[in-house]
PyMOL commands that place a pseudoatom at each C-alpha (Angstrom):
pseudoatom trace, name=CA, resn=MET, resi=1, chain=A, elem=C, hetatm=0, pos=[176.503, 62.411, 263.988]
pseudoatom trace, name=CA, resn=SER, resi=2, chain=A, elem=C, hetatm=0, pos=[180.141, 61.383, 263.565]
pseudoatom trace, name=CA, resn=THR, resi=3, chain=A, elem=C, hetatm=0, pos=[181.070, 57.796, 262.814]
pseudoatom trace, name=CA, resn=SER, resi=4, chain=A, elem=C, hetatm=0, pos=[182.212, 56.110, 266.043]
pseudoatom trace, name=CA, resn=ARG, resi=5, chain=A, elem=C, hetatm=0, pos=[185.412, 54.122, 266.250]
pseudoatom trace, name=CA, resn=ARG, resi=6, chain=A, elem=C, hetatm=0, pos=[183.259, 51.017, 266.712]
pseudoatom trace, name=CA, resn=GLY, resi=7, chain=A, elem=C, hetatm=0, pos=[181.354, 51.839, 263.546]
pseudoatom trace, name=CA, resn=PHE, resi=8, chain=A, elem=C, hetatm=0, pos=[184.560, 52.439, 261.639]
pseudoatom trace, name=CA, resn=LEU, resi=9, chain=A, elem=C, hetatm=0, pos=[186.080, 49.125, 262.723]
pseudoatom trace, name=CA, resn=THR, resi=10, chain=A, elem=C, hetatm=0, pos=[182.876, 47.242, 262.064]
pseudoatom trace, name=CA, resn=ALA, resi=11, chain=A, elem=C, hetatm=0, pos=[182.662, 48.673, 258.573]
pseudoatom trace, name=CA, resn=ALA, resi=12, chain=A, elem=C, hetatm=0, pos=[186.293, 47.802, 257.892]
pseudoatom trace, name=CA, resn=ILE, resi=13, chain=A, elem=C, hetatm=0, pos=[185.811, 44.208, 259.038]
pseudoatom trace, name=CA, resn=GLY, resi=14, chain=A, elem=C, hetatm=0, pos=[182.661, 43.986, 256.950]
pseudoatom trace, name=CA, resn=ALA, resi=15, chain=A, elem=C, hetatm=0, pos=[184.619, 45.120, 253.903]
pseudoatom trace, name=CA, resn=ALA, resi=16, chain=A, elem=C, hetatm=0, pos=[187.164, 42.372, 254.434]
pseudoatom trace, name=CA, resn=ALA, resi=17, chain=A, elem=C, hetatm=0, pos=[184.437, 39.763, 254.859]
pseudoatom trace, name=CA, resn=GLN, resi=18, chain=A, elem=C, hetatm=0, pos=[182.246, 40.804, 251.944]
pseudoatom trace, name=CA, resn=GLY, resi=19, chain=A, elem=C, hetatm=0, pos=[184.936, 42.221, 249.690]
pseudoatom trace, name=CA, resn=GLN, resi=20, chain=A, elem=C, hetatm=0, pos=[183.405, 45.651, 249.412]
pseudoatom trace, name=CA, resn=LEU, resi=21, chain=A, elem=C, hetatm=0, pos=[182.372, 48.641, 251.470]
pseudoatom trace, name=CA, resn=HIS, resi=22, chain=A, elem=C, hetatm=0, pos=[180.951, 51.796, 249.964]
pseudoatom trace, name=CA, resn=ALA, resi=23, chain=A, elem=C, hetatm=0, pos=[181.666, 54.744, 252.237]
pseudoatom trace, name=CA, resn=GLN, resi=24, chain=A, elem=C, hetatm=0, pos=[181.668, 58.377, 251.365]
pseudoatom trace, name=CA, resn=GLU, resi=25, chain=A, elem=C, hetatm=0, pos=[184.558, 60.531, 252.545]
pseudoatom trace, name=CA, resn=HIS, resi=26, chain=A, elem=C, hetatm=0, pos=[184.226, 64.247, 253.173]
pseudoatom trace, name=CA, resn=GLU, resi=27, chain=A, elem=C, hetatm=0, pos=[186.509, 67.173, 253.744]
pseudoatom trace, name=CA, resn=HIS, resi=28, chain=A, elem=C, hetatm=0, pos=[186.951, 68.310, 257.336]
pseudoatom trace, name=CA, resn=GLU, resi=29, chain=A, elem=C, hetatm=0, pos=[184.130, 70.837, 256.929]
pseudoatom trace, name=CA, resn=HIS, resi=30, chain=A, elem=C, hetatm=0, pos=[181.775, 67.914, 256.403]
pseudoatom trace, name=CA, resn=GLN, resi=31, chain=A, elem=C, hetatm=0, pos=[182.957, 65.498, 259.063]
pseudoatom trace, name=CA, resn=ALA, resi=32, chain=A, elem=C, hetatm=0, pos=[179.368, 64.634, 260.005]
pseudoatom trace, name=CA, resn=VAL, resi=33, chain=A, elem=C, hetatm=0, pos=[178.558, 61.275, 258.440]
pseudoatom trace, name=CA, resn=PRO, resi=34, chain=A, elem=C, hetatm=0, pos=[175.020, 60.818, 257.085]
pseudoatom trace, name=CA, resn=SER, resi=35, chain=A, elem=C, hetatm=0, pos=[172.802, 58.992, 259.541]
pseudoatom trace, name=CA, resn=ASP, resi=36, chain=A, elem=C, hetatm=0, pos=[171.863, 56.397, 256.935]
pseudoatom trace, name=CA, resn=LEU, resi=37, chain=A, elem=C, hetatm=0, pos=[175.518, 55.271, 256.836]
pseudoatom trace, name=CA, resn=THR, resi=38, chain=A, elem=C, hetatm=0, pos=[175.450, 54.697, 260.581]
pseudoatom trace, name=CA, resn=LEU, resi=39, chain=A, elem=C, hetatm=0, pos=[172.319, 52.598, 260.167]
pseudoatom trace, name=CA, resn=ARG, resi=40, chain=A, elem=C, hetatm=0, pos=[173.914, 50.595, 257.341]
pseudoatom trace, name=CA, resn=VAL, resi=41, chain=A, elem=C, hetatm=0, pos=[176.969, 49.912, 259.504]
pseudoatom trace, name=CA, resn=LYS, resi=42, chain=A, elem=C, hetatm=0, pos=[174.820, 48.671, 262.366]
pseudoatom trace, name=CA, resn=SER, resi=43, chain=A, elem=C, hetatm=0, pos=[172.817, 46.468, 260.001]
pseudoatom trace, name=CA, resn=LEU, resi=44, chain=A, elem=C, hetatm=0, pos=[175.989, 45.094, 258.480]
pseudoatom trace, name=CA, resn=GLU, resi=45, chain=A, elem=C, hetatm=0, pos=[177.383, 44.309, 261.928]
pseudoatom trace, name=CA, resn=SER, resi=46, chain=A, elem=C, hetatm=0, pos=[174.214, 42.437, 262.881]
pseudoatom trace, name=CA, resn=LEU, resi=47, chain=A, elem=C, hetatm=0, pos=[174.275, 40.465, 259.634]
pseudoatom trace, name=CA, resn=LEU, resi=48, chain=A, elem=C, hetatm=0, pos=[177.924, 39.494, 259.993]
pseudoatom trace, name=CA, resn=VAL, resi=49, chain=A, elem=C, hetatm=0, pos=[177.404, 38.365, 263.575]
pseudoatom trace, name=CA, resn=GLU, resi=50, chain=A, elem=C, hetatm=0, pos=[174.305, 36.403, 262.600]
pseudoatom trace, name=CA, resn=LYS, resi=51, chain=A, elem=C, hetatm=0, pos=[176.191, 34.570, 259.822]
pseudoatom trace, name=CA, resn=GLY, resi=52, chain=A, elem=C, hetatm=0, pos=[179.119, 33.838, 262.101]
pseudoatom trace, name=CA, resn=LEU, resi=53, chain=A, elem=C, hetatm=0, pos=[181.586, 35.915, 260.094]
pseudoatom trace, name=CA, resn=VAL, resi=54, chain=A, elem=C, hetatm=0, pos=[182.403, 38.186, 263.040]
pseudoatom trace, name=CA, resn=ASP, resi=55, chain=A, elem=C, hetatm=0, pos=[182.878, 37.225, 266.675]
pseudoatom trace, name=CA, resn=PRO, resi=56, chain=A, elem=C, hetatm=0, pos=[181.297, 39.974, 268.817]
pseudoatom trace, name=CA, resn=ALA, resi=57, chain=A, elem=C, hetatm=0, pos=[183.814, 39.355, 271.615]
pseudoatom trace, name=CA, resn=ALA, resi=58, chain=A, elem=C, hetatm=0, pos=[186.727, 39.695, 269.207]
pseudoatom trace, name=CA, resn=LEU, resi=59, chain=A, elem=C, hetatm=0, pos=[185.215, 42.863, 267.766]
pseudoatom trace, name=CA, resn=ASP, resi=60, chain=A, elem=C, hetatm=0, pos=[184.753, 44.330, 271.242]
pseudoatom trace, name=CA, resn=ALA, resi=61, chain=A, elem=C, hetatm=0, pos=[188.375, 43.482, 272.092]
pseudoatom trace, name=CA, resn=LEU, resi=62, chain=A, elem=C, hetatm=0, pos=[189.563, 45.177, 268.911]
pseudoatom trace, name=CA, resn=VAL, resi=63, chain=A, elem=C, hetatm=0, pos=[187.498, 48.284, 269.613]
pseudoatom trace, name=CA, resn=ASP, resi=64, chain=A, elem=C, hetatm=0, pos=[188.766, 48.354, 273.206]
pseudoatom trace, name=CA, resn=THR, resi=65, chain=A, elem=C, hetatm=0, pos=[192.353, 48.243, 271.959]
pseudoatom trace, name=CA, resn=PHE, resi=66, chain=A, elem=C, hetatm=0, pos=[191.913, 51.310, 269.809]
pseudoatom trace, name=CA, resn=GLU, resi=67, chain=A, elem=C, hetatm=0, pos=[189.778, 53.109, 272.375]
pseudoatom trace, name=CA, resn=HIS, resi=68, chain=A, elem=C, hetatm=0, pos=[192.031, 52.565, 275.387]
pseudoatom trace, name=CA, resn=LYS, resi=69, chain=A, elem=C, hetatm=0, pos=[195.456, 51.321, 274.288]
pseudoatom trace, name=CA, resn=VAL, resi=70, chain=A, elem=C, hetatm=0, pos=[196.096, 53.418, 271.202]
pseudoatom trace, name=CA, resn=GLY, resi=71, chain=A, elem=C, hetatm=0, pos=[194.783, 56.813, 270.262]
pseudoatom trace, name=CA, resn=PRO, resi=72, chain=A, elem=C, hetatm=0, pos=[195.456, 60.535, 270.586]
pseudoatom trace, name=CA, resn=ARG, resi=73, chain=A, elem=C, hetatm=0, pos=[195.829, 60.238, 274.367]
pseudoatom trace, name=CA, resn=ASN, resi=74, chain=A, elem=C, hetatm=0, pos=[199.048, 58.289, 273.783]
pseudoatom trace, name=CA, resn=GLY, resi=75, chain=A, elem=C, hetatm=0, pos=[200.490, 60.975, 271.538]
pseudoatom trace, name=CA, resn=ALA, resi=76, chain=A, elem=C, hetatm=0, pos=[199.414, 63.619, 274.035]
pseudoatom trace, name=CA, resn=ARG, resi=77, chain=A, elem=C, hetatm=0, pos=[201.414, 61.870, 276.758]
pseudoatom trace, name=CA, resn=VAL, resi=78, chain=A, elem=C, hetatm=0, pos=[204.463, 61.780, 274.479]
pseudoatom trace, name=CA, resn=VAL, resi=79, chain=A, elem=C, hetatm=0, pos=[204.178, 65.516, 273.775]
pseudoatom trace, name=CA, resn=ALA, resi=80, chain=A, elem=C, hetatm=0, pos=[203.533, 66.414, 277.404]
pseudoatom trace, name=CA, resn=ARG, resi=81, chain=A, elem=C, hetatm=0, pos=[206.565, 64.416, 278.507]
pseudoatom trace, name=CA, resn=ALA, resi=82, chain=A, elem=C, hetatm=0, pos=[208.714, 66.242, 275.951]
pseudoatom trace, name=CA, resn=TRP, resi=83, chain=A, elem=C, hetatm=0, pos=[207.443, 69.585, 277.222]
pseudoatom trace, name=CA, resn=ILE, resi=84, chain=A, elem=C, hetatm=0, pos=[208.510, 68.942, 280.807]
pseudoatom trace, name=CA, resn=ASP, resi=85, chain=A, elem=C, hetatm=0, pos=[211.552, 66.707, 280.294]
pseudoatom trace, name=CA, resn=ALA, resi=86, chain=A, elem=C, hetatm=0, pos=[214.323, 68.257, 278.192]
pseudoatom trace, name=CA, resn=ALA, resi=87, chain=A, elem=C, hetatm=0, pos=[216.335, 65.034, 278.088]
pseudoatom trace, name=CA, resn=TYR, resi=88, chain=A, elem=C, hetatm=0, pos=[213.334, 63.077, 276.830]
pseudoatom trace, name=CA, resn=LYS, resi=89, chain=A, elem=C, hetatm=0, pos=[212.616, 65.739, 274.213]
pseudoatom trace, name=CA, resn=LYS, resi=90, chain=A, elem=C, hetatm=0, pos=[216.183, 65.459, 272.940]
pseudoatom trace, name=CA, resn=ARG, resi=91, chain=A, elem=C, hetatm=0, pos=[215.808, 61.680, 272.626]
pseudoatom trace, name=CA, resn=LEU, resi=92, chain=A, elem=C, hetatm=0, pos=[212.424, 62.077, 270.957]
pseudoatom trace, name=CA, resn=LEU, resi=93, chain=A, elem=C, hetatm=0, pos=[213.762, 64.388, 268.260]
pseudoatom trace, name=CA, resn=ALA, resi=94, chain=A, elem=C, hetatm=0, pos=[216.863, 62.255, 267.728]
pseudoatom trace, name=CA, resn=ASN, resi=95, chain=A, elem=C, hetatm=0, pos=[215.129, 58.863, 267.594]
pseudoatom trace, name=CA, resn=ALA, resi=96, chain=A, elem=C, hetatm=0, pos=[211.369, 59.112, 267.870]
pseudoatom trace, name=CA, resn=SER, resi=97, chain=A, elem=C, hetatm=0, pos=[210.703, 55.395, 267.568]
pseudoatom trace, name=CA, resn=GLU, resi=98, chain=A, elem=C, hetatm=0, pos=[212.862, 54.517, 270.562]
pseudoatom trace, name=CA, resn=ALA, resi=99, chain=A, elem=C, hetatm=0, pos=[211.682, 57.446, 272.679]
pseudoatom trace, name=CA, resn=ILE, resi=100, chain=A, elem=C, hetatm=0, pos=[208.017, 56.644, 272.032]
pseudoatom trace, name=CA, resn=ALA, resi=101, chain=A, elem=C, hetatm=0, pos=[208.687, 52.993, 272.839]
pseudoatom trace, name=CA, resn=GLU, resi=102, chain=A, elem=C, hetatm=0, pos=[210.027, 54.096, 276.233]
pseudoatom trace, name=CA, resn=LEU, resi=103, chain=A, elem=C, hetatm=0, pos=[206.435, 54.976, 277.123]
pseudoatom trace, name=CA, resn=GLY, resi=104, chain=A, elem=C, hetatm=0, pos=[205.177, 51.626, 275.886]
pseudoatom trace, name=CA, resn=TYR, resi=105, chain=A, elem=C, hetatm=0, pos=[203.579, 52.809, 272.664]
pseudoatom trace, name=CA, resn=THR, resi=106, chain=A, elem=C, hetatm=0, pos=[204.653, 50.343, 270.006]
pseudoatom trace, name=CA, resn=SER, resi=107, chain=A, elem=C, hetatm=0, pos=[202.632, 48.364, 267.486]
pseudoatom trace, name=CA, resn=GLY, resi=108, chain=A, elem=C, hetatm=0, pos=[201.993, 48.069, 263.778]
pseudoatom trace, name=CA, resn=GLN, resi=109, chain=A, elem=C, hetatm=0, pos=[201.499, 51.218, 261.714]
pseudoatom trace, name=CA, resn=GLY, resi=110, chain=A, elem=C, hetatm=0, pos=[204.027, 53.094, 263.783]
pseudoatom trace, name=CA, resn=GLU, resi=111, chain=A, elem=C, hetatm=0, pos=[207.265, 51.146, 264.048]
pseudoatom trace, name=CA, resn=HIS, resi=112, chain=A, elem=C, hetatm=0, pos=[209.277, 53.869, 262.304]
pseudoatom trace, name=CA, resn=MET, resi=113, chain=A, elem=C, hetatm=0, pos=[208.529, 57.384, 263.506]
pseudoatom trace, name=CA, resn=MET, resi=114, chain=A, elem=C, hetatm=0, pos=[209.920, 60.881, 263.181]
pseudoatom trace, name=CA, resn=VAL, resi=115, chain=A, elem=C, hetatm=0, pos=[208.894, 63.816, 265.366]
pseudoatom trace, name=CA, resn=VAL, resi=116, chain=A, elem=C, hetatm=0, pos=[209.045, 67.342, 263.932]
pseudoatom trace, name=CA, resn=GLU, resi=117, chain=A, elem=C, hetatm=0, pos=[208.972, 70.324, 266.265]
pseudoatom trace, name=CA, resn=ASN, resi=118, chain=A, elem=C, hetatm=0, pos=[206.946, 73.488, 265.817]
pseudoatom trace, name=CA, resn=GLY, resi=119, chain=A, elem=C, hetatm=0, pos=[208.425, 76.804, 266.834]
pseudoatom trace, name=CA, resn=PRO, resi=120, chain=A, elem=C, hetatm=0, pos=[207.770, 80.539, 266.607]
pseudoatom trace, name=CA, resn=ARG, resi=121, chain=A, elem=C, hetatm=0, pos=[209.001, 80.630, 262.992]
pseudoatom trace, name=CA, resn=ILE, resi=122, chain=A, elem=C, hetatm=0, pos=[208.359, 77.041, 261.871]
pseudoatom trace, name=CA, resn=HIS, resi=123, chain=A, elem=C, hetatm=0, pos=[205.063, 75.186, 261.566]
pseudoatom trace, name=CA, resn=ASN, resi=124, chain=A, elem=C, hetatm=0, pos=[204.855, 71.537, 260.515]
pseudoatom trace, name=CA, resn=LEU, resi=125, chain=A, elem=C, hetatm=0, pos=[201.968, 69.808, 258.770]
pseudoatom trace, name=CA, resn=VAL, resi=126, chain=A, elem=C, hetatm=0, pos=[201.621, 66.061, 258.183]
pseudoatom trace, name=CA, resn=VAL, resi=127, chain=A, elem=C, hetatm=0, pos=[199.877, 64.424, 255.245]
pseudoatom trace, name=CA, resn=CYS, resi=128, chain=A, elem=C, hetatm=0, pos=[199.951, 61.156, 253.350]
pseudoatom trace, name=CA, resn=THR, resi=129, chain=A, elem=C, hetatm=0, pos=[199.670, 61.970, 249.658]
pseudoatom trace, name=CA, resn=LEU, resi=130, chain=A, elem=C, hetatm=0, pos=[199.425, 58.359, 248.485]
pseudoatom trace, name=CA, resn=CYS, resi=131, chain=A, elem=C, hetatm=0, pos=[196.848, 56.882, 250.859]
pseudoatom trace, name=CA, resn=SER, resi=132, chain=A, elem=C, hetatm=0, pos=[196.368, 57.329, 254.605]
pseudoatom trace, name=CA, resn=CYS, resi=133, chain=A, elem=C, hetatm=0, pos=[199.601, 56.293, 256.349]
pseudoatom trace, name=CA, resn=TYR, resi=134, chain=A, elem=C, hetatm=0, pos=[199.202, 57.386, 259.942]
pseudoatom trace, name=CA, resn=PRO, resi=135, chain=A, elem=C, hetatm=0, pos=[200.903, 56.678, 263.312]
pseudoatom trace, name=CA, resn=TRP, resi=136, chain=A, elem=C, hetatm=0, pos=[198.236, 54.502, 264.925]
pseudoatom trace, name=CA, resn=PRO, resi=137, chain=A, elem=C, hetatm=0, pos=[200.099, 53.799, 268.213]
pseudoatom trace, name=CA, resn=VAL, resi=138, chain=A, elem=C, hetatm=0, pos=[200.168, 57.502, 269.120]
pseudoatom trace, name=CA, resn=LEU, resi=139, chain=A, elem=C, hetatm=0, pos=[197.187, 58.939, 267.242]
pseudoatom trace, name=CA, resn=GLY, resi=140, chain=A, elem=C, hetatm=0, pos=[194.775, 56.018, 266.898]
pseudoatom trace, name=CA, resn=LEU, resi=141, chain=A, elem=C, hetatm=0, pos=[192.565, 55.786, 263.823]
pseudoatom trace, name=CA, resn=PRO, resi=142, chain=A, elem=C, hetatm=0, pos=[193.010, 58.466, 261.135]
pseudoatom trace, name=CA, resn=PRO, resi=143, chain=A, elem=C, hetatm=0, pos=[190.186, 60.983, 260.826]
pseudoatom trace, name=CA, resn=VAL, resi=144, chain=A, elem=C, hetatm=0, pos=[188.066, 60.861, 257.666]
pseudoatom trace, name=CA, resn=TRP, resi=145, chain=A, elem=C, hetatm=0, pos=[189.335, 64.221, 256.415]
pseudoatom trace, name=CA, resn=TYR, resi=146, chain=A, elem=C, hetatm=0, pos=[192.970, 63.070, 256.675]
pseudoatom trace, name=CA, resn=LYS, resi=147, chain=A, elem=C, hetatm=0, pos=[192.238, 60.293, 254.175]
pseudoatom trace, name=CA, resn=SER, resi=148, chain=A, elem=C, hetatm=0, pos=[190.256, 62.490, 251.789]
pseudoatom trace, name=CA, resn=ALA, resi=149, chain=A, elem=C, hetatm=0, pos=[191.678, 63.359, 248.364]
pseudoatom trace, name=CA, resn=PRO, resi=150, chain=A, elem=C, hetatm=0, pos=[191.162, 67.130, 248.853]
pseudoatom trace, name=CA, resn=TYR, resi=151, chain=A, elem=C, hetatm=0, pos=[193.261, 67.193, 252.041]
pseudoatom trace, name=CA, resn=ARG, resi=152, chain=A, elem=C, hetatm=0, pos=[195.964, 64.957, 250.580]
pseudoatom trace, name=CA, resn=SER, resi=153, chain=A, elem=C, hetatm=0, pos=[196.417, 67.225, 247.565]
pseudoatom trace, name=CA, resn=ARG, resi=154, chain=A, elem=C, hetatm=0, pos=[195.785, 70.646, 249.069]
pseudoatom trace, name=CA, resn=ALA, resi=155, chain=A, elem=C, hetatm=0, pos=[198.036, 70.085, 252.077]
pseudoatom trace, name=CA, resn=VAL, resi=156, chain=A, elem=C, hetatm=0, pos=[200.940, 70.047, 249.634]
pseudoatom trace, name=CA, resn=MET, resi=157, chain=A, elem=C, hetatm=0, pos=[199.759, 72.747, 247.237]
pseudoatom trace, name=CA, resn=ASP, resi=158, chain=A, elem=C, hetatm=0, pos=[198.233, 75.165, 249.733]
pseudoatom trace, name=CA, resn=PRO, resi=159, chain=A, elem=C, hetatm=0, pos=[199.140, 74.242, 253.338]
pseudoatom trace, name=CA, resn=ARG, resi=160, chain=A, elem=C, hetatm=0, pos=[198.384, 77.723, 254.659]
pseudoatom trace, name=CA, resn=GLY, resi=161, chain=A, elem=C, hetatm=0, pos=[194.939, 77.588, 253.125]
pseudoatom trace, name=CA, resn=VAL, resi=162, chain=A, elem=C, hetatm=0, pos=[194.287, 74.161, 254.624]
pseudoatom trace, name=CA, resn=VAL, resi=163, chain=A, elem=C, hetatm=0, pos=[195.201, 75.115, 258.184]
pseudoatom trace, name=CA, resn=ARG, resi=164, chain=A, elem=C, hetatm=0, pos=[193.277, 78.372, 257.778]
pseudoatom trace, name=CA, resn=GLU, resi=165, chain=A, elem=C, hetatm=0, pos=[190.147, 76.323, 257.183]
pseudoatom trace, name=CA, resn=PHE, resi=166, chain=A, elem=C, hetatm=0, pos=[190.783, 74.649, 260.543]
pseudoatom trace, name=CA, resn=GLY, resi=167, chain=A, elem=C, hetatm=0, pos=[190.913, 78.096, 262.144]
pseudoatom trace, name=CA, resn=LEU, resi=168, chain=A, elem=C, hetatm=0, pos=[194.695, 78.488, 262.223]
pseudoatom trace, name=CA, resn=GLU, resi=169, chain=A, elem=C, hetatm=0, pos=[196.062, 81.677, 260.681]
pseudoatom trace, name=CA, resn=LEU, resi=170, chain=A, elem=C, hetatm=0, pos=[199.838, 81.593, 260.304]
pseudoatom trace, name=CA, resn=ALA, resi=171, chain=A, elem=C, hetatm=0, pos=[201.903, 84.762, 260.029]
pseudoatom trace, name=CA, resn=GLU, resi=172, chain=A, elem=C, hetatm=0, pos=[203.697, 85.396, 256.743]
pseudoatom trace, name=CA, resn=ASP, resi=173, chain=A, elem=C, hetatm=0, pos=[207.101, 85.053, 258.403]
pseudoatom trace, name=CA, resn=VAL, resi=174, chain=A, elem=C, hetatm=0, pos=[206.309, 81.506, 259.592]
pseudoatom trace, name=CA, resn=GLU, resi=175, chain=A, elem=C, hetatm=0, pos=[207.805, 78.784, 257.417]
pseudoatom trace, name=CA, resn=VAL, resi=176, chain=A, elem=C, hetatm=0, pos=[205.390, 75.916, 256.737]
pseudoatom trace, name=CA, resn=ARG, resi=177, chain=A, elem=C, hetatm=0, pos=[206.961, 72.491, 256.298]
pseudoatom trace, name=CA, resn=VAL, resi=178, chain=A, elem=C, hetatm=0, pos=[204.859, 69.653, 254.902]
pseudoatom trace, name=CA, resn=TRP, resi=179, chain=A, elem=C, hetatm=0, pos=[205.833, 66.068, 255.748]
pseudoatom trace, name=CA, resn=ASP, resi=180, chain=A, elem=C, hetatm=0, pos=[204.575, 63.197, 253.607]
pseudoatom trace, name=CA, resn=SER, resi=181, chain=A, elem=C, hetatm=0, pos=[204.001, 60.054, 255.678]
pseudoatom trace, name=CA, resn=THR, resi=182, chain=A, elem=C, hetatm=0, pos=[204.657, 56.693, 254.053]
pseudoatom trace, name=CA, resn=ALA, resi=183, chain=A, elem=C, hetatm=0, pos=[204.450, 53.058, 255.068]
pseudoatom trace, name=CA, resn=GLU, resi=184, chain=A, elem=C, hetatm=0, pos=[208.154, 53.260, 255.900]
pseudoatom trace, name=CA, resn=LEU, resi=185, chain=A, elem=C, hetatm=0, pos=[208.103, 56.464, 257.970]
pseudoatom trace, name=CA, resn=ARG, resi=186, chain=A, elem=C, hetatm=0, pos=[205.312, 58.258, 259.801]
pseudoatom trace, name=CA, resn=TYR, resi=187, chain=A, elem=C, hetatm=0, pos=[205.398, 61.694, 261.397]
pseudoatom trace, name=CA, resn=LEU, resi=188, chain=A, elem=C, hetatm=0, pos=[204.160, 63.285, 264.596]
pseudoatom trace, name=CA, resn=VAL, resi=189, chain=A, elem=C, hetatm=0, pos=[204.155, 67.037, 265.190]
pseudoatom trace, name=CA, resn=LEU, resi=190, chain=A, elem=C, hetatm=0, pos=[205.538, 68.288, 268.506]
pseudoatom trace, name=CA, resn=PRO, resi=191, chain=A, elem=C, hetatm=0, pos=[203.383, 71.406, 269.022]
pseudoatom trace, name=CA, resn=GLU, resi=192, chain=A, elem=C, hetatm=0, pos=[204.538, 74.543, 270.792]
pseudoatom trace, name=CA, resn=ARG, resi=193, chain=A, elem=C, hetatm=0, pos=[203.724, 74.588, 274.481]
pseudoatom trace, name=CA, resn=PRO, resi=194, chain=A, elem=C, hetatm=0, pos=[201.169, 77.364, 275.056]
pseudoatom trace, name=CA, resn=ALA, resi=195, chain=A, elem=C, hetatm=0, pos=[201.978, 80.257, 277.348]
pseudoatom trace, name=CA, resn=GLY, resi=196, chain=A, elem=C, hetatm=0, pos=[200.504, 80.158, 280.825]
pseudoatom trace, name=CA, resn=THR, resi=197, chain=A, elem=C, hetatm=0, pos=[200.947, 76.410, 281.307]
pseudoatom trace, name=CA, resn=GLU, resi=198, chain=A, elem=C, hetatm=0, pos=[204.191, 76.570, 283.275]
pseudoatom trace, name=CA, resn=ASN, resi=199, chain=A, elem=C, hetatm=0, pos=[202.536, 75.344, 286.484]
pseudoatom trace, name=CA, resn=LEU, resi=200, chain=A, elem=C, hetatm=0, pos=[200.687, 72.400, 284.934]
pseudoatom trace, name=CA, resn=ASN, resi=201, chain=A, elem=C, hetatm=0, pos=[201.872, 68.847, 285.523]
pseudoatom trace, name=CA, resn=GLN, resi=202, chain=A, elem=C, hetatm=0, pos=[202.284, 66.229, 282.816]
pseudoatom trace, name=CA, resn=ASP, resi=203, chain=A, elem=C, hetatm=0, pos=[198.732, 64.884, 283.042]
pseudoatom trace, name=CA, resn=GLU, resi=204, chain=A, elem=C, hetatm=0, pos=[197.257, 68.378, 282.974]
pseudoatom trace, name=CA, resn=LEU, resi=205, chain=A, elem=C, hetatm=0, pos=[199.348, 69.257, 279.940]
pseudoatom trace, name=CA, resn=ALA, resi=206, chain=A, elem=C, hetatm=0, pos=[198.348, 66.057, 278.161]
pseudoatom trace, name=CA, resn=ALA, resi=207, chain=A, elem=C, hetatm=0, pos=[194.697, 67.007, 278.629]
pseudoatom trace, name=CA, resn=LEU, resi=208, chain=A, elem=C, hetatm=0, pos=[195.284, 70.118, 276.501]
pseudoatom trace, name=CA, resn=ILE, resi=209, chain=A, elem=C, hetatm=0, pos=[196.941, 68.382, 273.566]
pseudoatom trace, name=CA, resn=THR, resi=210, chain=A, elem=C, hetatm=0, pos=[194.725, 67.412, 270.639]
pseudoatom trace, name=CA, resn=ARG, resi=211, chain=A, elem=C, hetatm=0, pos=[195.025, 65.032, 267.734]
pseudoatom trace, name=CA, resn=ASP, resi=212, chain=A, elem=C, hetatm=0, pos=[194.776, 67.886, 265.248]
pseudoatom trace, name=CA, resn=ALA, resi=213, chain=A, elem=C, hetatm=0, pos=[197.668, 69.727, 266.907]
pseudoatom trace, name=CA, resn=MET, resi=214, chain=A, elem=C, hetatm=0, pos=[199.825, 66.616, 266.515]
pseudoatom trace, name=CA, resn=ILE, resi=215, chain=A, elem=C, hetatm=0, pos=[198.950, 66.481, 262.803]
pseudoatom trace, name=CA, resn=GLY, resi=216, chain=A, elem=C, hetatm=0, pos=[199.616, 70.199, 262.476]
pseudoatom trace, name=CA, resn=VAL, resi=217, chain=A, elem=C, hetatm=0, pos=[196.263, 71.625, 261.414]
pseudoatom trace, name=CA, resn=ARG, resi=218, chain=A, elem=C, hetatm=0, pos=[195.793, 73.401, 264.742]
pseudoatom trace, name=CA, resn=LYS, resi=219, chain=A, elem=C, hetatm=0, pos=[197.827, 74.707, 267.666]
pseudoatom trace, name=CA, resn=VAL, resi=220, chain=A, elem=C, hetatm=0, pos=[197.387, 73.753, 271.305]
pseudoatom trace, name=CA, resn=ASN, resi=221, chain=A, elem=C, hetatm=0, pos=[195.058, 76.030, 273.190]
pseudoatom trace, name=CA, resn=GLY, resi=222, chain=A, elem=C, hetatm=0, pos=[196.217, 76.533, 276.760]
pseudoatom trace, name=CA, resn=ALA, resi=223, chain=A, elem=C, hetatm=0, pos=[192.636, 77.018, 277.922]
pseudoatom trace, name=CA, resn=GLY, resi=224, chain=A, elem=C, hetatm=0, pos=[191.179, 74.019, 276.101]
pseudoatom trace, name=CA, resn=ARG, resi=225, chain=A, elem=C, hetatm=0, pos=[190.975, 70.328, 276.700]
pseudoatom trace, name=CA, resn=GLY, resi=226, chain=A, elem=C, hetatm=0, pos=[192.596, 67.617, 274.639]
pseudoatom trace, name=CA, resn=GLY, resi=227, chain=A, elem=C, hetatm=0, pos=[190.946, 64.981, 272.502]
pseudoatom trace, name=CA, resn=LYS, resi=228, chain=A, elem=C, hetatm=0, pos=[190.390, 64.372, 268.854]
pseudoatom trace, name=CA, resn=GLU, resi=229, chain=A, elem=C, hetatm=0, pos=[190.389, 67.923, 267.621]
for i in range(1, 229): cmd.bond("trace and resi %d" % i, "trace and resi %d" % (i + 1))
show_as sticks, trace
zoom trace
């Protein structure tokens, strides 16, 4: 069972209130979080509410913000717009922050953005080697594997090996570029538009685009549906 966004936010707020939170991070092959952690998070939430340290309404509002106002669906709309609107794509690559703001996606953890475009001979991969800097307004909360030490180190040392473990095999003649996100500048990958999607509208295209494709560990599958992966 994967940790829900609600569980993640509850645990984070609990850490701030109690000064500590022991959570185990796993590589992407072990994204399933132990069930006992889920139970501990729920117990912690109940305790914090009971002691008046957390307002349930405020917590629900915070969860709603990340569920519906920020998240991979926002990034997918940015990518889909770039795929169908050449002028917007040009603005996006020239000044990502302003172009993303045109669609209303602005908030903390994403004020300064850069978009890097994949192509037939170039593949981009995003990492944060120091911590977990991540463009929240367009991708929502970072996945557990993105924050893990193995991903942060191996993405730099062996990017081909990392994406291979996600099921993406890159040809030898494809150049892999690794971008290190920081608190000052965060990156978003503009994936290649898959063949056979020429007749899809913007909403239909956005439904194909995944979080992982916008980080660079996967490509967009023209037959799939968008979401986290």
